[in-house]
N, C-alpha and C positions, 0 to 999 in steps of 0.2 A: 504493500500500500504506500509506503514511503517513496518508492521509485515512481509511482504514478504522480504523486504530488510534486515531485521534483521535475518530472517531465513537463507537467502543466506550467510550472513556473518558468521553465526554459522557453517555452513557446510564448508565454506572456512577455518575457523580456525581449524576445525577438520581435514581436509585433510592436512593442513599445519603441524599439530602436528604429524600425523601418518606417512606421507611420504613427508618430506619437499623438495620442489622443483621438485617432481616427475612429475607434470603436466606442468611445465614451462621450464624445461631444457631437452636437449637430454639425452639419457641414457649413453652416453659416451662423452668425450671431453668437450670443452668449449661451453657454450651456445651462441646462435646468439646474437650479440650486438644489443642494441636498439639505436634509433637515438640519444638519450641523452648520450649514451656511446661514441659517436664520439666527443671527447673533442676537442674544437677549441680555438685558440688564434688568435685574429685579431689585427694587429698593423697598424697604419697609419702614413705616412710621407707626405710632401706636394705633392709628385708626384705619390705615389702608396700605395696600401694596401698590407700587408704581412699576409697571413693566414697559420697557422700551425694546422694540424688536425692529431690526433692520430688514426691510423687505423692499429693496429698490426695484424700480422698473415695473411694478405691478400696480394696475389701477385699483383704487380703493373698493370698487364694486366687486373685484375678484378676491378680496380678502375676507375670510370668515373667522369669527372668534366665537368659541363656545366655552361657557363656564358651567361646570357641574360640581357643586360643592367646593372642594379645594383643588380640582383639576381644571387647568386652562389648556385649551387646544387652539392653536393658530393654524389656519389652512389657507394656502394661496393657490389659485389656478393661474397657470402661465400659458399664454398663447402667443405665438410669434408666427407671422406669415409675411411673405414678400408682397410688396405692392407694385402695381403697374400703373402707368399713366395711359391716358387715351391715345390711341394711335400706335401703341406698342404691341408687338407680337410676343407672346410668352413662349419662350423656348424651353424653359425648365422652371418649375415652381416647387419650392420646398417650404414646408411649414412643420411646426411641431406644437404639441400640446402636452402639458404635464401638470401635475399637482404635487405640492410639497406640503407637509404638515409637521408640526412639532407640538408635543404635549409635555406638560410639567405640572408638578404638584406644589402647592404653597402650604405654609405652616397652619393656616386657618381657613375655614370656609369663607366663601365670598358672598356678600349681599348682592345678588344679581340685579335687584331692582334699582340699585344706586350705582352700578358699574357704568363707566364711560369709556369710549374709545375715540381716538383722534388719529388721523393719518396725514402727515405733512412731510414733504420732501423725502419720501422713501422710509420714513420712520413711523412705526405704529406705536402710539403711546396709550397704554391702558391704565385707568385709575380704578382699582378694585378694592372697594371698602370691605373691611372685615365684618363678618357677621357677628353681632354681639351675642353674648350668652343668653340674654333675654329673648332674642329672636329664635334661638334654637330650642330653648326649653319653655314649655308652656306652663304658666302658673294656673293651678286650679283654685277656684273660689270654694271656700268651705261653707256649706249650708247649715 
């Protein structure tokens, strides 16, 4: 089994030397980001978390944020296509579509009704207020 793994590694090195990036990148434009390429900063204060995520080149309509308890999921749909002008003849057209997502947990549950999101210059900023203990525990009245 070890010999097979080494043989695969040899071919990977060969293809990387002959045509670097040919098998991993689209033929034009930027490659699709990987989840680790969505860089995030998380800051905490006593009342809320502030999350900043770098998602450049994606329109805000293609960014989706989901909050479920203490789990935050960021998802971006990336579409790239070639454009043509009137009077041009298309000889070859390439496009790609992809989706990237990243999820992480926070130390406290989030109050979804007060959460806010803003997208400006490729940076998504989330303000995620912490759920207070009174919100999660219901007090019963004694009759």
